C-alpha positions as CSV (number, residue, x, y, z in Angstrom):
1,M,16.8,-20.8,16.0
2,T,18.4,-17.4,15.7
3,L,20.6,-16.9,12.7
4,F,21.5,-13.2,13.4
5,T,21.9,-10.6,16.1
6,P,19.7,-7.5,16.3
7,E,22.8,-5.5,15.4
8,E,23.4,-7.6,12.2
9,A,19.8,-7.1,11.2
10,L,19.9,-3.4,11.6
11,A,23.3,-3.2,9.7
12,Y,21.7,-5.3,6.9
13,H,19.1,-2.6,6.3
14,R,21.3,0.4,7.0
15,N,24.7,-0.3,5.3
16,G,25.4,0.7,1.7
17,K,22.2,1.6,-0.1
18,R,19.5,2.3,2.5
19,G,16.6,-0.2,2.6
20,K,16.2,-3.2,0.3
21,L,14.9,-1.9,-3.0
22,E,16.1,0.4,-5.9
23,V,14.5,1.4,-9.2
24,F,16.6,0.9,-12.4
25,P,15.8,1.9,-16.0
26,V,15.7,-1.0,-18.4
27,K,16.1,0.9,-21.7
28,P,19.2,2.7,-22.9
29,C,19.4,6.4,-22.0
30,A,23.0,7.2,-23.1
31,T,22.3,9.4,-26.2
32,Q,20.2,12.4,-27.1
33,K,18.0,10.1,-29.3
34,D,17.6,7.7,-26.3
35,L,16.5,10.5,-24.0
36,S,14.1,11.9,-26.7
37,M,12.4,8.5,-27.0
38,A,12.3,7.9,-23.2
39,Y,10.7,11.2,-22.5
40,S,9.9,14.2,-24.7
41,P,9.0,14.1,-27.6
42,G,9.1,10.4,-28.3
43,V,7.1,9.3,-25.3
44,A,4.1,11.0,-26.9
45,E,3.8,8.1,-29.4
46,A,3.2,5.7,-26.6
47,C,0.8,8.1,-24.9
48,R,-1.2,8.4,-28.1
49,A,-1.3,4.7,-28.7
50,I,-2.6,4.1,-25.1
51,A,-5.2,6.9,-25.5
52,A,-6.5,5.2,-28.6
53,D,-6.4,1.7,-27.1
54,P,-6.1,1.5,-23.3
55,D,-5.1,-2.2,-23.4
56,T,-1.8,-1.2,-25.0
57,V,-0.7,0.2,-21.7
58,F,0.5,-3.3,-21.1
59,D,2.7,-3.2,-24.2
60,Y,4.2,0.3,-23.7
61,T,4.6,0.5,-19.9
62,G,5.6,-1.8,-17.0
63,R,2.1,-1.9,-15.6
64,G,1.7,-5.6,-16.4
65,N,4.6,-6.6,-14.2
66,L,4.1,-4.1,-11.4
67,V,2.4,-4.8,-8.1
68,A,1.6,-2.4,-5.2
69,V,2.2,-3.8,-1.7
70,V,-0.2,-1.7,0.2
71,S,-0.3,-1.5,4.0
72,N,-1.1,0.9,6.9
73,G,1.0,-1.1,9.3
74,S,-2.0,-1.9,11.6
75,A,-1.4,-5.6,12.0
76,V,2.3,-6.4,11.2
77,L,3.1,-10.0,11.8
78,G,4.5,-10.5,15.3
79,L,4.6,-6.7,15.9
80,G,1.0,-5.6,15.9
81,N,-0.2,-2.0,15.1
82,I,3.2,-0.3,14.5
83,G,2.0,2.1,11.8
84,P,3.1,2.8,8.2
85,L,6.6,4.1,8.9
86,A,7.7,1.2,11.1
87,G,5.9,-1.2,8.8
88,K,7.8,0.0,5.7
89,P,10.8,-2.4,6.1
90,V,8.3,-5.3,6.0
91,M,6.7,-4.0,2.8
92,E,10.1,-3.5,1.2
93,G,10.9,-7.1,2.2
94,K,7.7,-8.3,0.5
95,G,8.9,-6.5,-2.6
96,V,12.2,-8.4,-2.4
97,L,10.3,-11.7,-2.2
98,F,8.1,-10.8,-5.2
99,K,11.3,-10.1,-7.3
100,I,13.4,-13.0,-6.1
101,F,10.7,-15.7,-6.4
102,A,8.7,-14.5,-9.4
103,D,10.5,-11.5,-11.2
104,I,7.6,-9.2,-10.2
105,D,8.4,-5.5,-9.7
106,V,6.9,-3.8,-6.6
107,Y,6.3,-0.3,-5.2
108,D,5.6,-0.5,-1.5
109,I,2.8,1.9,-0.6
110,N,2.7,2.7,3.1
111,L,-0.5,4.6,3.9
112,N,-1.2,6.9,6.8
113,C,-4.8,5.9,6.8
114,T,-6.9,4.1,9.5
115,S,-10.4,4.1,8.0
116,P,-11.3,1.4,5.5
117,Q,-12.9,4.0,3.2
118,A,-9.7,6.1,3.1
119,I,-7.6,3.0,2.1
120,I,-10.2,1.9,-0.5
121,E,-10.3,5.4,-2.1
122,T,-6.6,5.7,-2.1
123,V,-6.0,2.3,-3.7
124,K,-8.7,2.9,-6.3
125,A,-7.0,6.2,-7.3
126,M,-3.8,4.3,-7.9
127,E,-5.2,1.6,-10.1
128,P,-3.8,2.9,-13.4
129,T,-0.3,2.5,-12.1
130,F,-0.4,-1.2,-11.2
131,G,-1.2,-4.6,-12.6
132,G,-2.1,-6.0,-9.2
133,I,-2.6,-5.0,-5.6
134,N,-1.2,-7.0,-2.7
135,L,-2.8,-5.9,0.6
136,E,-0.6,-6.5,3.6
137,D,-0.7,-6.3,7.3
138,I,-4.0,-4.5,7.6
139,K,-6.0,-5.5,10.7
140,A,-9.2,-7.4,10.9
141,P,-12.1,-6.9,10.4
142,E,-11.3,-3.9,8.4
143,C,-9.2,-5.9,6.0
144,F,-12.2,-8.0,4.9
145,E,-14.2,-4.9,3.9
146,I,-11.2,-3.3,2.1
147,E,-10.4,-6.4,0.0
148,K,-14.0,-7.2,-0.8
149,T,-14.7,-3.7,-2.0
150,L,-11.5,-3.3,-4.0
151,K,-12.1,-6.7,-5.7
152,Q,-15.6,-5.5,-6.7
153,E,-14.5,-2.1,-8.0
154,L,-11.1,-2.7,-9.5
155,D,-10.3,-4.4,-12.8
156,I,-7.0,-5.9,-11.6
157,P,-6.1,-8.7,-9.1
158,V,-6.5,-7.7,-5.5
159,F,-5.1,-10.2,-2.9
160,H,-4.8,-9.8,0.9
161,D,-1.9,-12.2,1.5
162,D,-2.4,-12.3,5.3
163,Q,-5.7,-13.9,4.6
164,H,-5.2,-16.1,1.6
165,G,-1.5,-16.9,1.7
166,T,-1.8,-19.0,4.9
167,A,-5.0,-20.5,3.7
168,I,-3.6,-21.7,0.4
169,I,-0.4,-23.1,1.8
170,S,-2.0,-24.9,4.7
171,G,-4.8,-26.0,2.4
172,A,-2.3,-27.7,0.2
173,G,-1.0,-29.5,3.3
174,L,-4.5,-30.4,4.4
175,L,-5.2,-32.0,1.0
176,N,-2.2,-34.2,1.4
177,T,-3.0,-35.2,5.0
178,L,-6.3,-36.6,3.7
179,E,-4.3,-39.0,1.5
180,L,-2.0,-40.0,4.3
181,T,-4.6,-40.5,7.0
182,G,-7.4,-41.9,4.8
183,K,-9.9,-39.4,6.2
184,R,-12.7,-37.7,4.2
185,I,-12.6,-33.9,4.2
186,E,-16.4,-33.6,4.8
187,N,-16.1,-35.6,8.0
188,L,-13.2,-33.6,9.6
189,R,-13.7,-32.0,12.9
190,V,-11.7,-28.8,12.9
191,V,-10.7,-26.5,15.8
192,I,-9.3,-23.1,15.0
193,S,-7.6,-20.8,17.5
194,G,-7.5,-17.2,16.1
195,A,-10.3,-15.4,14.4
196,G,-8.3,-12.6,12.7
197,A,-7.6,-12.2,9.0
198,A,-5.8,-15.5,8.5
199,G,-8.0,-17.6,10.8
200,I,-11.2,-16.5,9.0
201,A,-9.7,-16.9,5.6
202,C,-8.4,-20.4,6.4
203,A,-11.8,-21.5,7.6
204,Q,-13.4,-20.1,4.5
205,F,-10.9,-21.8,2.2
206,Y,-11.2,-25.1,4.0
207,V,-14.9,-24.9,3.4
208,T,-14.2,-24.3,-0.3
209,L,-12.1,-27.4,-0.3
210,G,-14.9,-29.5,1.3
211,V,-14.9,-29.1,5.1
212,D,-18.4,-28.9,6.6
213,P,-18.7,-25.5,8.2
214,A,-20.8,-27.1,10.9
215,N,-17.8,-29.1,11.9
216,I,-15.6,-26.0,12.7
217,L,-15.2,-24.7,16.2
218,M,-13.4,-21.3,16.2
219,F,-11.9,-19.5,19.2
220,D,-10.7,-15.9,19.6
221,S,-9.2,-14.2,22.6
222,R,-12.6,-14.2,24.4
223,G,-13.4,-17.9,23.9
224,L,-15.5,-19.9,21.6
225,I,-17.5,-18.2,18.8
226,H,-20.9,-19.7,19.4
227,P,-24.5,-18.7,18.3
228,Q,-25.5,-17.1,21.6
229,R,-22.4,-14.9,21.8
230,T,-22.8,-11.1,21.3
231,S,-19.5,-9.6,22.5
232,G,-16.6,-9.1,20.1
233,M,-18.5,-10.4,17.2
234,N,-18.7,-9.4,13.5
235,P,-20.3,-10.9,10.4
236,Y,-17.1,-12.7,9.5
237,K,-17.0,-14.5,12.8
238,E,-20.7,-15.2,12.8
239,Q,-20.5,-17.5,9.8
240,F,-18.5,-19.9,12.0
241,A,-20.5,-19.7,15.2
242,N,-21.0,-23.2,16.5
243,G,-21.0,-25.1,19.7
244,T,-22.3,-24.1,23.1
245,P,-21.4,-21.3,25.6
246,D,-19.9,-23.7,28.1
247,M,-17.4,-25.2,25.6
248,D,-13.7,-24.4,26.2
249,L,-10.7,-25.3,24.1
250,T,-10.0,-28.5,26.1
251,A,-13.5,-29.8,25.4
252,A,-13.3,-28.8,21.7
253,M,-10.1,-30.7,21.2
254,Q,-11.7,-34.0,22.2
255,G,-11.7,-36.1,19.1
256,A,-10.7,-33.2,16.8
257,D,-9.1,-34.2,13.5
258,L,-7.4,-30.8,12.8
259,F,-6.2,-28.0,14.9
260,L,-5.3,-24.7,13.2
261,G,-3.5,-22.2,15.4
262,L,-3.0,-18.6,14.4
263,S,-2.9,-17.2,18.0
264,Q,-0.2,-17.4,20.6
265,K,2.4,-19.8,21.9
266,D,1.8,-22.5,24.5
267,L,-1.9,-22.4,24.0
268,L,-2.2,-26.1,23.5
269,S,-1.3,-28.6,26.2
270,Q,0.0,-32.1,25.7
271,D,-3.3,-33.4,27.2
272,M,-5.3,-31.5,24.6
273,V,-3.2,-33.0,21.8
274,A,-3.5,-36.5,23.3
275,A,-7.3,-36.2,23.3
276,M,-7.4,-35.6,19.5
277,A,-8.6,-38.2,17.0
278,D,-6.4,-40.8,15.4
279,K,-3.7,-39.4,13.1
280,P,-4.5,-35.8,14.0
281,V,-3.3,-32.8,12.0
282,I,-1.8,-29.9,13.9
283,F,-1.1,-26.6,12.1
284,A,0.4,-24.6,14.9
285,M,1.5,-21.3,13.3
286,A,1.8,-18.7,16.0
287,N,4.8,-16.5,15.3
288,P,7.6,-17.1,16.2
289,D,6.7,-19.9,18.6
290,P,3.8,-22.3,17.9
291,E,0.8,-23.0,20.1
292,I,2.7,-26.2,21.2
293,P,6.3,-27.0,20.5
294,Y,6.9,-29.6,17.8
295,P,8.7,-32.1,20.2
296,S,6.0,-31.8,22.8
297,A,3.2,-32.6,20.3
298,K,5.2,-35.5,18.9
299,A,6.0,-36.9,22.3
300,V,2.3,-37.5,23.1
301,R,1.1,-38.2,19.6
302,P,3.7,-39.7,17.4
303,D,1.0,-40.3,14.8
304,C,0.3,-36.6,14.4
305,I,1.1,-34.7,11.2
306,M,2.3,-31.2,12.2
307,G,3.1,-28.0,10.4
308,T,4.4,-24.7,11.8
309,G,5.6,-21.4,10.5
310,R,9.2,-22.3,11.4
311,S,11.9,-23.5,9.1
312,D,13.6,-25.7,11.8
313,F,10.6,-28.1,11.9
314,P,9.0,-30.2,9.1
315,N,6.2,-28.8,7.0
316,Q,6.8,-25.1,7.2
317,V,3.7,-23.1,6.2
318,N,5.4,-20.1,4.5
319,N,3.4,-17.6,2.4
320,V,6.4,-17.2,0.0
321,S,5.2,-20.5,-1.5
322,G,2.0,-18.8,-2.6
323,F,1.8,-15.1,-3.4
324,P,4.7,-14.7,-5.9
325,S,3.6,-17.6,-8.1
326,I,-0.1,-16.7,-7.7
327,F,0.5,-13.1,-8.9
328,R,2.9,-14.3,-11.6
329,G,0.2,-16.5,-13.1
330,A,-2.5,-13.8,-12.7
331,L,-0.4,-11.1,-14.3
332,D,0.7,-13.2,-17.2
333,V,-2.8,-13.8,-18.4
334,R,-3.8,-10.2,-17.4
335,A,-6.4,-11.6,-15.0
336,T,-9.1,-9.2,-13.7
337,S,-9.1,-10.9,-10.3
338,I,-7.7,-13.7,-8.2
339,N,-10.8,-15.8,-7.7
340,E,-11.5,-19.0,-5.7
341,E,-10.7,-21.2,-8.6
342,M,-7.3,-19.8,-8.9
343,K,-6.6,-20.1,-5.2
344,V,-7.8,-23.8,-5.2
345,A,-5.6,-24.4,-8.3
346,A,-2.6,-23.0,-6.4
347,A,-3.2,-25.2,-3.4
348,R,-3.7,-28.3,-5.5
349,A,-0.5,-27.6,-7.5
350,L,1.5,-27.3,-4.3
351,A,0.0,-30.5,-3.0
352,E,0.9,-32.4,-6.1
353,L,4.5,-31.0,-6.2
354,A,5.1,-32.5,-2.7
355,K,4.7,-35.9,-4.2
356,E,7.4,-35.4,-6.8
357,P,11.0,-36.6,-6.3
358,V,13.0,-33.8,-4.7
359,P,16.2,-32.7,-6.7
360,E,19.6,-33.3,-5.1
361,A,20.3,-29.6,-5.1
362,M,17.3,-29.0,-2.8
363,L,18.4,-31.7,-0.4
364,E,21.8,-30.1,-0.2
365,A,20.2,-26.6,0.3
366,Y,18.3,-27.9,3.3
367,G,21.1,-30.2,4.6
368,V,19.1,-33.4,4.5
369,D,19.6,-36.8,2.9
370,K,16.1,-37.2,1.6
371,L,12.7,-35.5,1.4
372,E,9.8,-37.9,0.5
373,F,6.1,-37.4,0.6
374,G,4.9,-38.4,4.0
375,P,4.0,-37.0,7.4
376,D,7.1,-34.9,7.6
377,Y,6.9,-33.6,4.0
378,I,3.4,-32.6,2.9
379,I,4.3,-29.2,1.6
380,P,7.1,-28.3,-0.8
381,K,10.0,-26.4,0.7
382,P,9.7,-22.6,0.3
383,L,13.0,-22.4,-1.5
384,D,12.1,-25.1,-4.1
385,P,12.4,-23.4,-7.5
386,R,9.9,-25.8,-8.9
387,V,7.1,-24.0,-7.0
388,L,6.9,-21.3,-9.6
389,L,6.9,-23.8,-12.4
390,W,4.0,-25.7,-11.0
391,E,1.9,-23.0,-9.3
392,A,2.0,-20.1,-11.8
393,P,0.8,-22.2,-14.8
394,A,-1.9,-23.8,-12.6
395,V,-3.2,-20.3,-11.6
396,A,-3.0,-19.1,-15.2
397,R,-5.0,-22.1,-16.4
398,A,-7.6,-21.6,-13.7
399,A,-7.9,-17.9,-14.7
400,M,-8.5,-18.9,-18.3
401,D,-10.9,-21.7,-17.4
402,S,-12.9,-19.4,-15.1
403,G,-13.2,-16.6,-17.6
404,V,-11.1,-13.8,-15.8
405,A,-8.1,-14.0,-18.1
406,R,-7.9,-11.2,-20.7
407,Q,-4.8,-12.6,-22.5
408,P,-4.8,-16.4,-22.7
409,V,-1.4,-18.1,-23.0
410,D,-0.1,-21.4,-24.4
411,L,0.8,-23.2,-21.1
412,E,3.6,-25.4,-22.4
413,P,5.9,-22.7,-23.8
414,Y,4.8,-20.4,-20.9
415,T,6.0,-22.9,-18.3
416,Q,9.3,-23.5,-20.2
417,N,9.9,-19.7,-20.2
418,L,9.3,-19.2,-16.5
419,Q,12.5,-20.8,-15.4
420,R,14.6,-18.9,-18.0
421,R,13.0,-15.6,-16.9
422,L,13.6,-16.3,-13.2
423,D,17.3,-17.3,-13.8
424,Q,17.9,-14.1,-15.8
425,S,16.2,-12.0,-13.1
426,R,18.3,-13.5,-10.4
427,A,21.5,-13.0,-12.4
428,R,20.7,-9.3,-12.7
429,I,20.0,-9.1,-9.0
430,T,23.2,-10.8,-8.1
431,D,25.2,-8.4,-10.2
432,I,23.5,-5.4,-8.6
433,V,23.9,-6.7,-5.0
434,E,27.6,-7.6,-5.6
435,S,28.3,-4.1,-7.1
436,Y,27.1,-2.5,-3.9
437,A,29.0,-5.0,-1.8
438,A,32.2,-4.0,-3.6
439,K,31.8,-0.3,-2.8
């Protein structure tokens, strides 16, 4: 479903103010006194206070609401290794989503670095500027080393969304399919096509949720990842080495309960889907076309529960349902990391929200008469404003419970204030965008 032409997309980025982001002051700077407080000599008071107590940087600067979207453009979704310049529009777009969905400010940092160590050292050097680091579109397996090292060495949240975003959103869907199918998570037989950042992270997260790693069969472009294989391997793939050298995707799909696709279109045949277990789950998320078209899967298995990355089919797995709210909750308690407990809390919050009555405004926004928990609605819609109100407090609570929160919050007033904050932010954005449109 194409909503625009290439010319319209280019004009969107080029016309008026170039790009998609702009930086605005939030304090008055109209008088000599204002300027003296904003910079010299008044700024020295804030500097002295922070020097005496570093934690006050969150009181006197915007660090606590500022995230770096960091990329080298080596694995841009659907485009591949296009480099930091060509990847910059994507990173600016990520900044827009942070602001629109969670009122988080972003600087996009596009690095001309290819080695993991160069990226690690660069990001470490920038830590004093930011409250959190969102790694983006960095290819595997380098992305695993980069995130792991930065999480160990930085005192602020580090989150590679290409890995964990898809894992958390699809994990929420997986939790709800268990309720709908009556299956037990430890008994699920899982087939994964795609062993890059998202595929590995999804497998790891599903294991955290309760999937038996021995029940996972993972394929990459060379075939099954099995214990005897030596080519194209790395430590991250090796943890999911199962099966035998002669097993292909057709054999693996026999009796499978869940197929997760993060690979390429038309990889699954109708015969493969027909051979799956009763009430199979198919998360076919190749971009922009899934591993099997939604109508084709439903034609042979009407009992399947299917999710894709597309908005024109049910159960869209969209990372915007995750990272803005996750960072919002983490920043608001000044978390030192985004840990497994926080990611699980995000998934469970999304799963529970899908069971709530959907407001009329949401039905109108999506042009449907009803949205009710069931096979065609296992994940909240990405544009549902309630996502922030459910997910951010759940993440904040998990951060406090797991001991990584430096500034605990009272969750009831915190939740009440989130919607007010988002409404005010969006009103400011609307005024700015309309002012440019009027020029």
